C-alpha positions as CSV (number, residue, x, y, z in Angstrom):
1,V,25.8,-77.2,10.2
2,F,22.1,-77.4,10.3
3,R,20.2,-76.1,7.5
4,R,17.5,-73.6,7.3
5,R,14.8,-75.8,6.4
6,R,15.3,-78.0,9.5
7,L,15.3,-75.2,11.9
8,S,11.9,-76.1,13.6
9,A,12.8,-79.7,14.0
10,F,16.2,-78.9,15.4
11,L,14.8,-76.4,18.1
12,R,12.2,-78.9,19.1
13,A,14.4,-81.7,19.6
14,W,16.7,-79.7,21.9
15,D,14.0,-78.0,23.8
16,D,13.2,-81.5,25.4
17,A,17.0,-82.6,25.4
18,V,18.4,-79.9,27.5
19,A,15.5,-77.9,28.9
20,A,16.6,-79.0,32.4
21,E,20.4,-78.2,31.8
22,L,20.1,-74.9,30.2
23,P,20.3,-71.9,32.6
24,T,17.3,-69.3,32.7
25,S,18.1,-65.5,32.5
26,S,15.2,-62.9,34.0
27,A,17.2,-59.9,33.1
28,S,18.7,-59.9,29.8
29,P,19.1,-56.8,27.3
30,R,17.0,-56.3,24.1
31,F,19.2,-58.4,21.7
32,G,19.9,-61.4,24.6
33,I,22.5,-62.9,26.3
34,L,24.6,-65.8,25.5
35,H,25.5,-68.3,28.4
36,F,28.0,-71.0,28.7
37,R,27.5,-74.1,30.3
38,P,28.4,-77.8,29.7
39,L,25.6,-80.1,29.5
40,Q,27.2,-83.2,30.9
41,P,30.5,-83.7,32.5
42,R,30.7,-87.3,30.7
43,S,30.6,-85.4,27.4
44,S,33.6,-84.1,25.7
45,T,31.3,-81.4,23.9
46,S,30.7,-77.9,25.1
47,F,27.6,-76.3,24.3
48,L,26.6,-72.6,24.0
49,S,23.0,-71.9,25.1
50,I,21.2,-69.0,23.4
51,M,18.4,-67.1,25.7
52,A,17.5,-64.6,22.7
53,K,14.9,-62.1,23.1
54,S,15.3,-60.1,20.1
55,N,12.0,-58.4,19.8
56,L,11.1,-60.5,16.6
57,H,14.0,-58.5,14.7
58,Y,16.6,-61.8,14.4
59,R,16.2,-65.4,14.8
60,V,19.1,-68.1,15.1
61,I,18.6,-70.5,12.5
62,S,21.9,-72.5,12.9
63,L,24.2,-73.6,15.7
64,V,27.4,-75.7,15.5
65,A,29.0,-77.5,18.4
66,A,32.6,-78.9,18.2
67,R,34.8,-81.0,20.2
68,E,37.1,-79.1,22.5
69,G,40.5,-78.1,20.6
70,A,38.7,-78.9,17.4
71,R,39.1,-76.8,14.4
72,M,35.8,-74.7,13.7
73,P,34.0,-74.6,10.4
74,A,34.5,-71.0,8.7
75,C,31.6,-68.9,8.8
76,R,29.2,-68.6,5.6
77,R,29.9,-64.7,5.0
78,R,33.6,-64.9,5.0
79,H,34.0,-61.0,4.5
80,L,33.2,-60.9,8.4
81,R,36.0,-61.1,11.0
82,P,35.8,-63.1,14.1
83,L,34.2,-61.2,17.1
84,R,34.0,-61.9,20.8
85,L,30.5,-61.0,21.7
86,V,28.4,-61.3,24.5
87,S,25.3,-60.1,23.0
88,L,23.5,-60.3,19.4
89,P,24.2,-57.2,17.3
90,S,21.5,-55.1,16.2
91,R,22.6,-55.1,12.2
92,S,24.9,-58.4,12.0
93,S,24.5,-60.9,9.3
94,S,26.9,-63.6,10.5
95,F,29.2,-63.5,13.2
96,F,32.0,-66.1,15.2
97,L,32.6,-67.1,18.7
98,H,36.3,-68.0,19.4
99,S,36.1,-68.8,22.7
100,S,33.0,-71.0,22.7
101,R,33.7,-72.3,19.1
102,V,30.1,-71.8,18.2
103,C,29.3,-70.3,14.7
104,L,25.9,-68.7,14.5
105,D,24.1,-67.0,11.4
106,A,21.5,-64.5,12.1
107,V,19.2,-63.4,9.3
108,E,16.4,-60.5,9.5
109,W,12.9,-61.4,9.8
110,M,9.9,-60.0,8.2
111,S,8.5,-58.0,10.5
112,H,4.8,-58.2,11.2
113,R,1.7,-55.3,11.4
114,K,2.0,-53.0,14.4
115,F,-0.3,-54.1,17.1
116,E,-1.6,-50.7,17.1
117,H,-2.1,-48.6,14.0
118,P,-4.3,-45.4,14.0
119,R,-5.9,-44.4,10.9
120,H,-4.4,-41.2,9.3
121,G,-6.8,-38.1,9.2
122,S,-9.8,-37.6,11.3
123,L,-13.5,-38.7,9.8
124,G,-15.3,-36.4,12.2
125,F,-14.6,-33.5,9.7
126,L,-16.0,-35.0,6.7
127,P,-17.0,-33.9,3.9
128,R,-13.7,-32.0,3.3
129,K,-15.4,-29.6,1.1
130,R,-15.0,-25.8,0.6
131,A,-17.3,-23.9,3.2
132,S,-20.5,-22.6,1.8
133,R,-20.3,-19.1,3.2
134,H,-17.2,-16.8,3.9
135,R,-18.3,-15.7,7.4
136,G,-18.2,-18.0,10.4
137,K,-21.6,-19.3,11.2
138,V,-22.5,-19.6,14.8
139,K,-24.5,-22.8,15.3
140,A,-24.9,-22.8,18.8
141,F,-25.0,-19.7,21.2
142,P,-24.4,-19.9,25.2
143,K,-27.3,-20.8,27.7
144,D,-29.7,-18.4,28.4
145,D,-30.0,-16.9,32.2
146,S,-32.8,-14.9,33.1
147,S,-31.4,-13.9,36.1
148,K,-28.7,-11.4,34.2
149,P,-29.0,-8.5,32.8
150,P,-29.5,-8.2,28.9
151,K,-26.3,-8.9,27.0
152,L,-24.9,-9.8,23.6
153,T,-23.3,-12.7,23.0
154,A,-21.2,-12.7,19.8
155,F,-19.1,-10.2,17.7
156,L,-17.4,-9.8,14.2
157,G,-13.5,-9.1,13.8
158,Y,-11.0,-9.2,11.2
159,K,-7.8,-10.9,11.6
160,A,-4.8,-8.4,11.2
161,G,-1.7,-10.5,12.4
162,M,0.3,-12.3,14.9
163,T,3.1,-11.3,17.2
164,H,4.6,-12.5,20.6
165,I,4.1,-11.3,24.2
166,V,6.2,-11.8,27.5
167,R,4.1,-12.4,30.6
168,E,4.6,-13.6,34.4
169,V,2.9,-16.8,35.1
170,D,0.5,-16.6,38.3
171,K,0.2,-20.3,39.0
172,P,0.7,-21.0,42.9
173,G,2.3,-24.2,43.6
174,S,3.8,-24.7,40.1
175,K,7.1,-24.4,39.3
176,L,6.6,-21.6,36.7
177,H,4.9,-19.7,39.3
178,K,6.3,-16.1,39.2
179,K,8.3,-16.9,36.2
180,E,8.4,-15.3,32.6
181,T,6.9,-17.2,29.7
182,C,6.9,-15.9,26.0
183,E,3.6,-16.8,24.0
184,A,2.3,-16.5,20.7
185,V,-0.7,-14.3,20.5
186,T,-3.3,-13.1,17.6
187,I,-4.5,-9.3,16.8
188,V,-8.3,-9.3,15.6
189,E,-9.2,-5.9,14.9
190,T,-12.6,-5.2,15.7
191,P,-14.5,-2.1,15.0
192,P,-17.9,-1.5,16.6
193,M,-20.5,-3.1,15.1
194,V,-24.1,-1.3,14.0
195,V,-27.3,-2.7,15.1
196,V,-29.8,-2.8,12.5
197,G,-32.8,-4.9,13.4
198,V,-34.2,-7.4,15.8
199,V,-35.6,-11.1,15.2
200,G,-38.0,-13.1,17.6
201,Y,-38.2,-16.9,17.4
202,I,-40.9,-19.1,18.8
203,K,-39.8,-22.9,19.7
204,T,-41.6,-25.6,17.8
205,P,-40.8,-29.5,18.0
206,R,-38.9,-28.9,15.1
207,G,-36.7,-26.5,16.6
208,L,-36.9,-22.5,16.2
209,R,-39.1,-20.7,13.7
210,T,-38.8,-17.0,13.0
211,L,-41.8,-15.1,14.4
212,N,-41.1,-11.7,12.7
213,T,-38.4,-9.3,11.9
214,V,-38.3,-5.6,12.6
215,W,-35.6,-3.4,10.9
216,A,-34.2,-0.1,11.4
217,Q,-35.2,3.0,9.7
218,H,-31.6,4.4,8.2
219,L,-29.4,1.8,6.8
220,N,-25.7,2.0,5.6
221,E,-24.8,1.9,2.0
222,E,-22.3,-0.7,3.2
223,L,-24.9,-2.7,4.3
224,R,-27.3,-2.4,1.6
225,R,-24.2,-3.7,-0.9
226,R,-24.9,-7.1,0.7
227,F,-28.3,-7.6,-0.7
228,Y,-26.9,-6.6,-4.2
229,K,-24.3,-9.0,-6.3
230,N,-23.3,-5.8,-8.5
231,W,-23.9,-2.8,-6.6
232,Y,-22.8,-0.4,-9.7
233,R,-25.7,-1.8,-12.0
234,A,-28.2,-2.1,-9.4
235,K,-31.2,0.3,-8.8
236,K,-30.2,0.8,-5.1
237,K,-33.8,0.7,-3.8
238,A,-33.4,-1.9,-1.1
239,F,-35.4,-1.2,2.3
240,T,-36.5,2.2,0.5
241,K,-40.3,1.1,1.0
242,Y,-39.7,-0.3,4.3
243,A,-38.0,3.0,5.4
244,K,-41.3,4.9,4.8
245,K,-43.4,2.8,7.6
246,Y,-41.3,5.2,10.1
247,E,-42.6,8.5,8.3
248,S,-46.6,7.6,8.8
249,A,-48.4,6.4,11.7
250,D,-49.7,3.5,10.3
251,G,-46.4,2.4,9.9
252,K,-45.5,3.3,13.1
253,K,-48.0,1.4,14.8
254,E,-47.4,-1.8,12.8
255,I,-44.0,-2.0,13.9
256,E,-44.9,-1.4,17.4
257,A,-47.3,-4.2,17.2
258,Q,-44.6,-6.3,15.5
259,L,-42.5,-5.5,18.5
260,E,-45.3,-6.7,21.1
261,K,-46.1,-9.7,19.2
262,M,-42.4,-10.5,19.6
263,K,-42.8,-9.8,23.9
264,K,-45.8,-12.1,23.6
265,Y,-45.2,-15.2,21.5
266,A,-41.4,-15.2,21.1
267,S,-38.7,-17.3,23.4
268,V,-35.3,-16.3,21.6
269,I,-34.6,-12.8,20.7
270,R,-31.4,-12.0,18.4
271,V,-30.5,-8.8,16.9
272,L,-29.2,-8.0,13.3
273,A,-25.7,-6.2,13.5
274,H,-23.2,-5.4,10.5
275,T,-19.6,-4.5,10.5
276,Q,-18.1,-1.0,9.8
277,I,-15.8,-1.8,6.8
278,R,-15.1,1.4,5.7
279,K,-13.1,1.7,9.0
280,M,-10.7,-1.0,7.7
281,K,-8.2,0.7,5.6
282,G,-6.6,-2.5,4.9
283,L,-9.5,-4.0,3.2
284,K,-10.7,-3.1,-0.2
285,Q,-14.1,-4.9,0.1
286,K,-17.1,-2.7,0.7
287,K,-19.7,-5.1,1.7
288,A,-20.2,-5.1,5.4
289,H,-20.9,-8.3,7.0
290,L,-24.2,-9.0,8.7
291,M,-25.1,-11.5,11.4
292,E,-27.6,-12.7,14.0
293,I,-26.4,-11.8,17.9
294,Q,-28.6,-13.6,20.3
295,V,-29.5,-11.5,23.3
296,N,-29.0,-13.4,26.7
297,G,-30.3,-12.3,30.0
298,G,-33.4,-10.7,31.2
299,T,-37.0,-11.8,30.4
300,V,-38.1,-11.5,26.8
301,A,-39.5,-7.9,27.3
302,E,-36.7,-6.8,28.4
303,K,-34.5,-8.2,25.4
304,V,-37.0,-6.9,22.8
305,D,-36.4,-3.4,24.8
306,Y,-32.8,-3.5,24.8
307,A,-32.6,-4.7,21.2
308,Y,-34.7,-1.9,19.9
309,G,-32.8,0.8,22.3
310,F,-29.6,0.1,20.1
311,F,-31.1,0.4,16.9
312,E,-28.7,2.4,14.4
313,K,-26.0,2.9,17.3
314,Q,-22.6,1.2,17.8
315,V,-21.8,-1.5,20.3
316,P,-18.1,-1.8,21.1
317,I,-16.1,-4.6,21.6
318,D,-15.8,-4.1,25.7
319,A,-19.4,-4.3,25.7
320,I,-19.6,-7.9,25.0
321,F,-15.9,-9.5,26.1
322,Q,-14.1,-8.7,29.0
323,K,-10.1,-9.0,29.6
324,D,-9.1,-12.6,31.0
325,E,-12.2,-14.4,29.7
326,M,-12.6,-17.2,27.3
327,I,-14.3,-17.0,24.2
328,D,-14.9,-19.2,21.2
329,I,-13.6,-18.1,17.3
330,I,-15.5,-19.4,14.5
331,G,-14.2,-18.9,10.9
332,V,-13.2,-20.6,7.6
333,T,-9.6,-21.7,7.0
334,K,-7.0,-20.8,4.7
335,G,-7.8,-22.3,1.2
336,K,-5.4,-24.7,-0.2
337,G,-6.7,-25.7,-3.1
338,Y,-6.7,-29.5,-4.7
339,E,-4.1,-31.5,-2.8
340,G,-2.8,-35.1,-2.6
341,V,-3.6,-37.6,-0.3
342,V,-0.3,-37.2,1.6
343,T,-0.6,-33.5,2.2
344,R,-4.4,-33.9,2.5
345,W,-4.6,-36.7,4.9
346,G,-1.1,-37.3,6.0
347,V,-0.8,-41.2,4.9
348,T,2.6,-42.6,4.6
349,R,4.8,-42.1,1.4
350,L,5.3,-45.6,-0.9
351,P,8.6,-46.9,-0.9
352,R,10.8,-45.3,-3.6
353,K,10.9,-47.9,-6.0
354,T,7.1,-48.0,-6.3
355,H,5.8,-48.1,-9.7
356,R,3.6,-45.3,-10.8
357,G,3.9,-42.7,-8.1
358,L,4.7,-43.1,-4.6
359,R,2.8,-40.1,-2.9
360,K,-0.7,-42.5,-3.1
361,V,-2.6,-45.0,-1.2
362,A,-1.4,-48.3,-2.1
363,C,-5.1,-50.2,-2.0
364,I,-8.4,-48.2,-1.9
365,G,-10.2,-51.4,-0.9
366,A,-11.3,-54.5,-1.7
367,W,-12.8,-56.2,-5.0
368,H,-16.4,-56.2,-3.0
369,P,-18.3,-54.4,-2.2
370,A,-17.7,-52.8,-5.7
371,R,-17.0,-49.1,-4.5
372,V,-14.5,-47.3,-2.4
373,S,-15.3,-46.6,1.2
374,F,-15.9,-43.0,2.4
375,T,-13.1,-43.7,5.0
376,V,-10.3,-44.3,2.3
377,A,-8.2,-41.4,2.0
378,R,-8.5,-39.4,-1.2
379,A,-7.3,-36.5,-3.1
380,G,-9.6,-33.4,-3.1
381,Q,-10.1,-30.0,-1.4
382,N,-7.5,-29.2,1.0
383,G,-8.5,-25.8,3.2
384,Y,-11.2,-23.4,3.3
385,H,-13.3,-25.5,5.8
386,H,-15.7,-24.2,8.5
387,R,-13.9,-24.7,11.9
388,T,-14.5,-23.6,15.6
389,E,-11.7,-22.9,18.0
390,M,-12.8,-23.4,21.7
391,N,-11.4,-21.5,24.7
392,K,-9.2,-18.7,23.3
393,K,-8.3,-16.4,26.3
394,V,-8.5,-12.8,25.8
395,Y,-5.0,-11.1,26.9
396,K,-6.2,-7.5,25.9
397,I,-8.7,-5.3,24.8
398,G,-7.5,-2.3,23.2
399,K,-9.9,1.0,22.5
400,A,-9.1,3.5,19.4
401,G,-7.9,6.7,20.8
402,D,-7.3,5.3,24.1
403,E,-3.9,4.7,26.2
404,S,-5.1,1.0,26.0
405,H,-4.6,1.0,22.3
406,A,-1.0,1.2,22.6
407,A,1.4,-1.6,23.0
408,A,3.1,-0.1,26.3
409,T,2.8,-2.3,29.9
410,E,3.5,-1.6,33.2
411,F,7.3,-3.1,33.0
412,D,7.5,-1.7,29.0
413,R,6.9,2.0,29.3
414,T,8.0,2.6,25.5
415,E,5.5,4.5,23.6
416,K,4.5,2.4,20.7
417,D,1.4,1.1,18.6
418,I,0.3,-2.3,18.6
419,T,0.9,-2.2,15.1
420,P,4.4,-3.4,14.3
421,M,7.3,-1.8,12.0
422,G,6.0,-1.7,8.6
423,G,2.5,-3.0,9.3
424,F,1.0,-6.3,9.8
425,P,2.1,-8.2,6.5
426,H,-0.9,-8.3,3.9
427,Y,-2.9,-6.4,6.0
428,G,-1.6,-2.8,7.1
429,V,-2.2,-0.7,10.2
430,V,-4.7,-1.4,13.1
431,K,-6.2,1.7,13.9
432,D,-9.7,0.8,15.6
433,D,-10.3,-1.4,18.7
434,Y,-8.7,-4.8,18.7
435,L,-8.6,-8.0,20.7
436,L,-5.5,-9.6,21.6
437,I,-6.0,-13.6,21.8
438,K,-3.8,-16.0,23.2
439,G,-2.5,-18.3,20.1
440,C,-3.6,-18.6,16.5
441,C,-6.7,-18.0,14.7
442,V,-8.4,-19.7,11.6
443,G,-8.2,-18.5,8.3
444,P,-5.5,-15.6,6.4
445,K,-5.2,-12.3,7.4
446,K,-8.1,-10.0,6.7
447,R,-10.5,-12.8,7.2
448,V,-13.9,-12.0,9.0
449,V,-13.9,-14.1,11.9
450,T,-16.7,-14.6,14.4
451,L,-16.2,-14.3,18.0
452,R,-18.3,-15.9,20.6
453,Q,-18.8,-16.3,24.2
454,S,-17.8,-19.4,25.7
455,L,-20.6,-22.1,25.7
456,L,-19.5,-23.7,28.9
457,K,-18.8,-22.3,32.5
458,Q,-15.1,-22.0,32.9
459,T,-13.7,-23.3,36.1
460,S,-10.0,-24.5,35.4
461,R,-7.1,-22.4,36.7
462,V,-6.0,-21.6,33.4
463,A,-9.2,-20.0,32.6
464,L,-9.3,-18.0,36.0
465,E,-5.8,-16.9,35.8
466,E,-5.1,-13.3,35.6
467,I,-2.7,-12.0,32.9
468,K,-0.2,-9.3,33.4
469,L,1.6,-8.7,30.1
470,K,5.3,-7.4,30.8
471,F,6.3,-7.3,26.9
472,I,4.5,-6.7,23.4
473,D,6.7,-7.5,20.5
474,T,6.4,-4.6,17.8
475,S,9.5,-5.7,15.7
476,S,9.2,-5.8,12.0
477,K,7.4,-9.0,10.8
478,F,8.9,-8.8,7.1
479,G,12.1,-10.3,8.7
480,H,14.0,-11.0,11.7
481,G,13.3,-7.4,13.4
482,R,15.6,-6.0,15.9
483,F,13.9,-2.7,16.8
484,Q,10.6,-2.0,18.7
485,T,10.2,1.5,17.3
486,T,11.4,3.9,14.6
487,Q,13.2,6.0,17.1
488,E,15.0,3.1,18.5
489,K,16.5,2.0,14.9
490,Q,17.4,6.0,13.8
491,K,19.4,5.9,17.5
492,F,21.2,2.8,16.9
493,Y,22.0,3.6,13.1
494,G,22.4,7.2,13.5
495,R,21.7,9.6,10.5
496,L,22.2,8.2,7.5
497,K,23.8,9.8,4.5
498,A,21.5,11.3,1.7
């Protein structure tokens, strides 16, 4: 038996001696094939040539040749029984071949590093810290097109919850064409927003700069709360002096002069609009959310007149978005607090016997440079990050007090509301306008989300597909709901005893 330390010398010697005599195999299994062939007719010794392709898992480290009929030495691992094999086993340490009288000893070899090893976690979202504001910020609006009429490009809503729908796929040529599919959807409640101001911007070499701002005369209390940290102790005098401009002739002339200045110098017009949070019965918050919404379409003068005409008026959701439209959702994700590297970055856990913890990064860098690189996974804040989700399809727009607010479809005429039985968990009942959006949405329940028109022109078949809903699930979301309505539940159980 050759010793392990002489393996390399043995293999080199036999490569030169029997290279021409050994057969070759082009099609071998993963762990190799054993081929039998005598080297020379005059030789009384039979040899076994091994064409092993073990994918670097095992190596043959010893080979024994014996005369025909001679007694073979025992295997090193005596607890293994002699086997008649045609291929190398995947998890054996030693085996013995009776027919060929050859003893092989295969041992597991140390694995090498993978040729491809992508890093864990994306560096495109650094720094992973808490968002500076609770409301999603619109950092870019869709490109303006002056050939179209003026129109707002964004809206604010509140996440209510999720359910699922059944619809028919409309993809001619696909195997799924005219077949039913079940998809998850999110309900975002969107009460009408109130326009209370207009802002003009001029373009400079350093970007947009505010030209001037014009506010409406009457501002609701829920909006004025936004300008105070403690409304109870405040003097509540915000905008009282500004509102007096509308009562005097000089004040009206000043406001008209500011509007004319916008029409002459401004290049971008945005309106100031706030939500009607008092209509949200499931929210305890009393401060309305205020944001700037860009006006696209028409000339600058038409944009200013369009914005000024909406002062102190409500803008519904269907004035901005339509059914089957692709939109973007901007918001702040659900907060998780301080998390470790395994949860925060998804790195691999260390082996069980690792000293002083295994949910860690084993090496955080070299001695020099004597600092930890920003690319190394570290523990810290997880969640409550500002994120933008692109291309969410609007499946349905529900209007309060209208037939569209119900969850009935052309195929399911059951009289039921969009709110599931028992209400949405941690939210309540959806009573106002809402959007039914495909897929999930950032943030927890009751979180305000910003809805924006898509930045790109949608031309894909998925974006242009017409959605026909067959069924909207309204069963209880507090468990495994069985019934769609209260009447269906009472009909199944009957009258319960008092």
